[in-house]
C-alpha positions in Angstrom: 0.4 -0.1 -0.4 1.3 3.7 -1.1 1.5 5.4 2.8 1.5 8.6 0.8 -1.6 8.1 -1.4 -3.3 7.6 2.3 -1.6 10.1 4.8 -4.9 11.8 4.9 -6.3 8.5 6.4 -3.5 7.8 8.6 -3.5 11.6 10.0 -7.2 11.2 11.4 -6.7 7.7 12.7 -4.1 8.8 14.3 -5.6 12.0 15.7 -8.0 10.1 16.5 -6.2 7.5 18.7 -4.8 11.0 20.1 -7.9 12.4 21.2 -9.8 9.0 22.9 -6.1 8.4 24.6 -5.9 11.8 25.9 -9.6 11.4 27.5 -8.7 8.0 28.6 -6.0 9.5 30.2 -7.5 12.4 31.6 -10.1 10.1 33.7 -7.2 7.9 36.0 -7.3 9.9 39.1 -4.2 11.6 40.5 -1.1 9.3 42.4 -1.5 9.9 46.1 1.4 10.1 47.9 1.1 8.3 52.1 3.7 9.5 54.2 4.7 6.1 56.4 7.3 6.4 59.4 9.0 3.4 60.5 7.4 1.4 63.4 10.0 1.8 66.5 9.0 -2.1 67.0 10.6 -2.6 63.8 13.3 -1.3 63.2 15.0 -2.7 66.6 17.8 -2.0 68.6 20.4 -1.3 65.2 23.0 -3.8 65.8 22.3 -6.0 63.0 23.0 -3.3 60.2 24.6 -5.1 56.8 27.7 -3.9 56.4 30.0 -4.3 52.9 34.0 -3.8 52.7 35.5 -3.7 49.1 39.2 -3.9 49.3 40.7 -2.9 45.7 44.2 -1.5 45.0 44.2 1.4 43.6 45.0 2.3 39.7 47.7 4.2 39.0 47.8 7.2 37.0 49.6 5.5 33.8 46.6 3.0 34.1 43.9 5.2 34.8 45.2 6.2 31.1 44.9 2.9 29.7 41.7 2.6 31.2 40.4 5.9 29.6 42.0 5.0 25.7 39.7 1.1 26.0 36.0 2.6 27.1 
């Protein structure tokens, strides 16, 4: 099908979809944010905190330049 021949029909269909979609989206109510606070009983005493320790050697200036040239 030659699209340029039927460009007016394509435009009308696109506009009808856009207008109907706009009305449908306007019918959706706005999101209502709720303020939740943490329950002190669930928080606990704080002695069980996950700690992650990452160890690695630092790159030298030459290594940084070489890494920058690759990426």
